[in-house]
N, C-alpha and C positions, 0 to 999 in steps of 0.2 A: 544783778544785785537784788537782795531782798532782806527781809528782817532776820535778825540774829536773836539768840536768846540773851538779849541785853535790855537796857532800859527802854521801854516802849515809848512810842509817840504819846504825849500826854492827851488823855481823853477828858472831856469836860465832866466834872463831878456832878454838875447840875446845870439846868438851862441858864443861859446868860444872854443878856441883850446884845445885839450886834446890828450893825448897819448893813443892809444888803450890798454886796459887791456890785459898783457900777459895772448760666452754666448748663449745657446739654452734652451728655456722653453716651456712647454705645458700649455694649458688653463685648469684651475682648474674646479672642479665640483662646481655647484652653491650653494650647501648646505654645511654648516660648517661640517668639518669632521676631525678626528684625524688621518686618514689614509693618507699616502703620495701617493695616487693613483689618476689618472686622466684619462678621456676618451682619446683615441688616437687622436692625432692632425688631422690625415687624416679624421677620422670619423666626428670630429667637423667641419672640413672644408666643407665636402660634405653637411651636413645638414644646416650649416650657410648660404652658398651662396644662396641656394634656399629660405631661410626663410626671409632674410632681405630686399632684393630688393633695392629700391632707397634710396636717401640721406634723412637723418632725418632733418626736418625743424621745427617741432612743439615742444611744451613743453614736458618735460618728467615727469614721476611720481616721487614721493618722496619715493617710496619703495626702499629697498636695490638693488644695481646693481648686478643682479645675472644671467642675460642672458649670454649664453656662445656660441660663435662661433669663429672659427679660419680659415677663408677662405684662400685659396692659391692665389686667384686672387681678387683684389679689385674691379674691374669693371665688374665682371661676368665671363670672360674667364680666365683660368689658365695662369699664367705667369711663365714658367719654370725657367728662370734665376733668378727670384726673390723668387722662392719657398724656397730655402735654407735659405733665410733671412726673411721668414715669409710674403713675398709680402706686404711690407709696402706701405701705400698710398703715392704716389709720391708728391702730392702738399704740404702737411705739411713737408715732408722730405726735399724737395728742398728749401722751404721757410725758414725753420729753419737753413739749411746749409748756405743760403745766409745771414741770420741774424748773425750767428756766424762769418762769414767772415768779415762782416761790423764791428763787435765789435773787431775783431782781428786787422783790419787796423786802426780803430779809437783809439784803445788802445795805440798805439805807440805815440799818441799825447795827449790823454785825460785820460789815465789810471794812474796807479801808476808808472809813468815814473822815470827813473834814474836821479839823480841830474846831473851827467855827463855821457852821453850816448856815448860809444866808437864807435857806428855805425852811429848814426844820427848827432852828433855834427860835424859841418863843412862839411856835406855831401849835395848833391843836394836836398835831401828831408828833410834837417834839419829844414826847416820852419814849419814842421808839429808839432813841439813842442812849437811854440811861436805864440803869437798874434792871427791873424785870422786863421792861420793854426791849432792852438789848438782848436779854436772855431769850425772849420769845423770838426775836429776829434771828438769833443764832440757830435756834431750833428749826426755823423755816429754811435757812440755808442748808443745813444738814439733811433735812427731809428732801429738799430739792436735789441735792447731790445723789441721794439714794434712789430717788425716782428716775433721775437721768441715767444712772448706772443700769437700772432695770430696763429702761427703754432701749439703751444701747445694746444690751445683751439680747433682747427680743429681736431687734433689727439684725443683729449678728447671726442669729439662727436662720432668719430668712435669707441672708446673704450666703451662708454656708450651704444651705439646701438649694440654692439657685432659684429662689422664687421671686427675687427682686433684681432689677437691673441697676446700673450705675446712676441713672437719672433719678430713680426713686430714692436711693441713698443720699444723693446730693440735695434733693428737695427736703428730705427729712432733716438733714443737718442744717440746712438754711433756716428752717422754721425754728429749730432749737437755738440757733445763733442770734436771731434778731433781738430778743430781749437783752442779750449780753452786750449789745452795742451801747446801751444807755444805763447800765447798772453801775453803781459805785465799784471801784476796784475790788476784786474778790481774791482772797488768799494772798494778797501782796499789797505793797504801797509803792512799787517801783515806778509807776506812771508819774507820780509826783516828783520823783528824782529826775525822770526824763524832762519834765517841764522846767524844773529848776536849772538843769544843765543846759537846756536850750535858751533859757533867759539870761544866763551868765554872760555870754558874748554880747548880748543886746545891751548889757549894762557896762561893757568895757572890761570884763573879766575873762581870763583864759580858763575854759572849763577843764583843761588838762593840768592846771597848776593849783587851782583852789577848789574847795567844795562849796555847796550852796549856802553855808552859814555866813559867807561874806556879803550876801545879798539879802538883807531882811525883806520880807514880803510874804504874800499869801502862798506862793509856790514853796518857798523855803519852810514856812511854818508847818507844812504837811509832809515834808520829807522825814523819813524815819530817822530817829536819833543816831543810829549806827552809821548812817551815810551822810550826816550833815557836813563833815569836814573832809569828805573823800572826793578827789577829782574823778572826772568821768572816765570809765574804762572802755568806752565805746569808740568806734571808728569815726572818721570825718563825715561819712555819708549820713550816719545817724545824727551827729551833731547838727548838720545842715538841716535835716528834717525837723529835729526838735526845735531848732532856732526859728524855723518858719512857723511852726505850730504856736510857739510862745508869742511870736510877734502878732500872729493872726488873732489871738484871743485876748491880748492885753493882760489884765489882771483877773480875768474870769476863770477861775480854776475848774469850775464844773464844765464849762465849754471846752477848756483845755483837755480834760480827761476824755471827753467824747471825741473831739477832733483828733487827738493823738491816737485813739483807738481806730478811728477810720483810716488814718494814714497807715497804721501798721497793717490794717486789713488789705492793703495793696498786696502784701505778701500772700495772703489767703487767696486772693483772686489769681495771682500768678501760679500758685500751687494747683488750684483747680483747673486752670487753663492747660497746664503742662501735663497733668496727671493721666488723661486717657491715652495719649500717644506714648508717653514715657512708660506707662504700664505695659502696653502691648510690646514695646521694644525690649522690656526687661523681664518678660515672661510671666507677669502676674495677671490678675483679673481686676477689671475696673471697679466693680462693686466692692470687692474686698479692699482694694487700695483706698477707696473713698471712706469705707467704714473704719479702716485703720488710722488714716491720717486726718480726715475732715470731721467725721461724726464722733470721733474719740472724745470722751470727757476732758482729757487734757487740753484738746483744742478748744472745746466749748468754755470750760471753766478757767483754765490758766491762760491760754494764749489770747483769747478774745476777752473773756470776762476779767482777767487780770491785766490785760494790755501789755504783753511782753514783746520786746523788739526781736526776739527769736523768730517771730512769725515772718518778719521780713527776710531773715536768713533762710527759712524754709522755702519761701517762694523763689528767691533768687537762685538757690541751689538747684531746685527742681527744674527751672527753666534753663539754667546753664547746662545741666545734664542733658536735657532734651536737645539743645542746639549742638552739643558735642556729638551726640549720636546721629544727628542730621547731617554731620559733616560740615558744620559751621564753627570750627574751633575758636576762631578769634572772638566771635560773639560770646561763646561759652566762657572763655577766660575773662572777658569783660564782666560778665554777669557774676561769676564766682568771685572775682575781685571786688565787685560791689558788695557781695555778701560779706566778704572779709572786712570791708569798710564800714560795716555795721557791727559785727563781732569778729574778733581775730580768729576764733576757732574755725571759721569757714575756710581758712587758708589751707587746712588739711586736705581739702578736696582738689586743690590745684594740681598737685603732682599726678593725680589719677586722671584728670582731664587731659594733661599732657600725654599720658599713655594712650588715651583714646585718639588724640590727634596723631601721634606717631604711627599708630596702626593704619591710619588712613593715608599716610604719606608714601610716595614712591621712594625707594632707596635700596641700596645693595644688601643691607642687613638691618636687623632689628636695632642693634646698638646705634648704628648711624642715624636711623630714623628717630630714635629717642633723643639723641643729642641735638638733632636739628629742631625737633619739637620743643625741647627744653629751652634752647636759645631763643626761639621765636616766642615761646610762652612768657619768658622772663621779660622780653621787650614789651609785649602787650600789657602784662601786669604793671610794669613800671610806669608806662604812659597813662594807663587808666587810673592808677592810684594817685599819681601826681595831679591829674586833672581834678579828681574828686577833692583832694586836699586843698588845692588852690580855690576851688569853688566854695568850700566850707570856710575858707579864711582862717585855717588853723595850722599848727605845725605838727611835728611828729611826737609831741609831748604825750600822746596817748599811749605810746609804747611803754614808758615807765609806769603809767597809770594802770597797765594791765595786771599789775600785782595786787590791785585793790581787792578783787574777789577772794584772794587767798586768805584774807582776814576772816572769812567765814569758816567756822569750824563746825562741821557736822558729819555724821557717819554716812550720809548718802555718797560722799566721796569715799571710795573703798580704801584708799591708802590712809586717809584721815581716820576712818573707822577702825582700821587695823591698828593704827598707832594708839588710839584711845583704848582699844581692847587690851593690848599688851600692857599699857600703863595701869589699867584698872586691876589686872591680875597681879602685877608686881606691887602695886600700891597696897594690896591687902597685907603685905608683909613689910614693905619698905615705904618710907615717906619720900616720894619722888615727884619732881615737877613733870607736868604732862607734855609741855611743848616740845622738848627734845625728842620724845617718842614720835610725835606727829611729824616733826621735821624729817626724821630718818625714814619713816614710812612713806612720806611724800616723795623723797628721793628715789626710793625703790619703785614706787608707782610710776614716776617719770621714766625710769629705765625700762620698766615693763611696757609702758605705752610706746616708747621708741622702738622696742623690739616688735611689737604688734604692727606698728606702722610700716616698718621696713619689710617685714615678712609679707604683709598684704600687698605692698607696692610691688615687690618682686614677683609675687604670684599673679599680678594683674598686668604683666608686661605685654600680653597679647592684645590689650585694649578691649574695646567693645563694651557691652552692657555689664560684663563681669567686673570690669575695672570700676565702674560706678557703684556696683553692689559692694565691692570691697571698700570703696571710699565711705559708704554708709556705715560699714562695720567699724572703721577707724574712727569716724565721728562719734559713734556710740562709745567707743573706748575712751576717747578724749573726755566725753561727758562724765564718765564714772571713775576715771583714773586721775583726773586733774586734782589739784589741791583742794578745790571747792566744787561741789556739785549741787545744783538746784533742780527741782523737778522738771522744769521746762527745758533744761539743757538736753535731755534725751530726744527732743524734737529734731535736733540737727541730723541725727542718723536716720530717723524715721522719714525725713524729707526724701530720702533715696530708697530706703528699704521697704517702704510701704508698697512700692510698685513691683516688688519681686513676688515669687510664688510663696504662699504660706500654707502650712498644713493646719488642719483644725486644732491639733494639739498646741502648735505655736500660737494660734489665735487665742486659745484659752489662757496661756501664759501672759499674752498681751493684755487680756482683761485684768488679770491680777495686778500686773505692774502698773497699768494706767490708772486704775482706781486707787492704788496705793499712793501713787504720786500726787493724786488730787488731795488726799486727806492728811498728808504728813505736815501740812501747815494749817493753822487755824484760819478761819475766814477773815480775821483782821490783819493777817500777814505775819503773825508771830509763829515761830517754829514750834512744832509739836513733837519733834524728833526724840525728845528725852522724856516724854510722858509715856512710860512703858505700859501702863494699864490701858490707856487710850489706844496705843498702837496695837496692843494684843487684840483688843476687841475689833479694831478696824481690819486687822489681818484676817480674822475669822470671816468677816463679812466679805472682804475682797476674795478670799478663797472660795467662799460659797458662790459668789457671782461667777468666778472663773469656771468652776465645776458645772454650773447651771448652763453655761453656753453650749456645752455638748451633751448635757444630761438634764433636760427640762424636768421641773418638779423634783429637785434633788432631796428635799425633805419629805417626799412621799405624801404631800398634803392632798393630792387628788387621787382618788381610787381608780386604778386601772380597770378597764373593761375586761371581762372574762374572755381569754383567748378561745376557750371551748365554744363560746357562742359565735365565733367567727367574726368578732369585732375588735381584734387586737389593733393597737395603734401602729402606724408606719414609722419605722426608724429613719433618722436623718441619713444614715448610710444608704438605705434603700432608696430614699428620695434622690440622693446624688446619682446613684446608679441608673435609676429610671430617667432622670433628666438627661444624662449622657446618651442613653439609648434612644430617647425620644428625639434628640437633636440629630443623631446619625440617621434615623429613619426619615426625618424631615428633609 
């Protein structure tokens, strides 16, 4: 859930008085492998430093990113005090930290601010929430986003060239993430809905039957107008976690936002724990997977800064996939069922986990094994889901409530966008209502999604890592072909696809899409999807960032040294080749 282009949450027009409310990873082998082994980090470090040399400034090839080095020191000499943290490159680390701090400060005036803030109202810095102060705060948030994008691209160049290892990427991402733990919600107000939905059962209401408006109070006051009368569309596990959070903080909404964010970060911990081994098994590189999934601005700004429960889904899916490949299918299905008990979309991964299980079973034929695994999987799913539902003390009313997100109308959902486009063209000549076009397009999108899901499932019948990769593809398809799409929905597929092999060209596209998803909403949580001038400018900036991942200095702002003088720069392509050669010699 998030904001719609509807009546926004009322923001105070002027200050008013109020009473204060009482991770270590090693670098993987370049070849896909099912074995969870990797070269020792120290060996990779000694070969990598000698191989890579200077900074990469030229274009890179479109072959998969497979060069592997994990240096102890970024600039040639070892840095002992940085060694335990992977010797992360200082420039992107500090640049990203500064970006997060700017967003933290700006968030108090431009983010999902409280309707009545017990700290800022009638304080010397209360101006930050009003008028020019709020405009300045908004500027700080956008500057922070731009600097974070720059830092992420710089870190990505180091990853592609093989000059940093997984631990360095993880350390850098952790430094960027810390300020996000205490910032006001950024680019969303969903966390206030979570707290209100958790408080509903504490006050005797069924969160699957009524919306927050039936329960006046500080949590409800801060829920976006669009969701005031909407029942919770989330599963029983999330209602249980939200209820525990609301009970722990009482009426302290600020503590509630921070505690809810920490609870959701359990998903981030699970993702980071599973990522190294899962990446080795699925044929990717650990530094690349961490850069794609953890250091990504979508993770920093939306998942943690915004505080979305999709983060729990990511972690549970990743750990479930790992246990499936380890030959522990019962635990895998329990974990993926738990992910579904947060958001129903995670159920898409269950049939693919069954295929992994079937491939590990003895049996006379593949069909027999799939039938046996399906029957066993349904049993494990039913028991797990029933236990979670009983623990949450709710019923199955959340299934009808799943239709709530379909009230969102925006073109990030490809069927919805197609329906809007057809209506816009025909409406130039005829005066026609829009909703029938959207409804028909959503039906077509549902049929297309069904076709993609069946096709991918049939292609994954041999099980193994390929089945999980195809599960990630279907999860991405669910995100963009469902009736409603929000930027953080694409994280479902990335929870599995980040661990696969990526080409530099694909990573460049990832930069464009990720940065685009960050800025299509305003910092206060309202949609920017129909502000075409704003979107056009943002698209140009995102495109420039994507291009600069593989082509540093895309605007030619720095003068190249004269090749005739024998001082031409080293291309990233050469750096990758040298790194691979150095490792073979080592």
